[in-house]
C-alpha angles and dihedrals in degrees: 000000000000094000092046091051093050091053093049099051108106127234119267113287096027123110112280122251118234119240120189120187113201128181123205119234095257096047117127108281092222090056091047089052096053115109098245090190086075095056106137131214104210100193094062097020101236136135121224090238091060097056110101088187089066129067106204126199130170131204123188120182110212113191114233093345106099116169117209113244127193112273123200122214127208093268100033126101124235114239124214131192120201120203132183112211095183137128119259091255130129089231088072097046091101091054091051089049091049089054090054090049090049089056090051092048092048091053087075092058111103116240093010122117116194120195124217106282119257102235099204135027102267111163094198094050092044094049091047091052092048092049095046096049134023107242118194095188130036116187116192125187109202149132131251136192138168146110125278109295095012111069123172132196126204110249100148123236128100124015114356092339098251113129142176111282089237088076088057093047094044092053093051095044100042094101130081092244111049125203113264094220130024117191118197108195109192123210124221 
């Protein structure tokens, strides 16, 4: 499958192909729990999540364990939360600024409410925001690194701030009503 996928990905500037990864009910639970967005192609050194020529979706069927997700009615607004998970470093100032510009641009979208961006990864602040308001979309600008099978995402904290992606997922899914869409925008 990996070789076939590499051959199918379009050249830069062409329309992206759509890739959907689906696990059957009896698939190994460890495999289902892996963050497929961090799948790594070692020959050319790229992660699936960094390919703009690829639209990646994931579906996991979990028997008898449905999680409620935010639903939007005909007259209800979508709510989006923007988060910067970036080091306090001048090199990332343009990415923080781009997140502010994204908020301004999204304000023109009908039926979309966008909260003030959270400027640093702060699990307490993020969990409080997700508990106080039902967000349908969470957009995170961040950086990742790692070797195949051991990805890390920058969340700050101890050491150099890079942590296991489970910390990221756990923070965003710790509330009764989970976001319907989480976008992880990776910086160069």
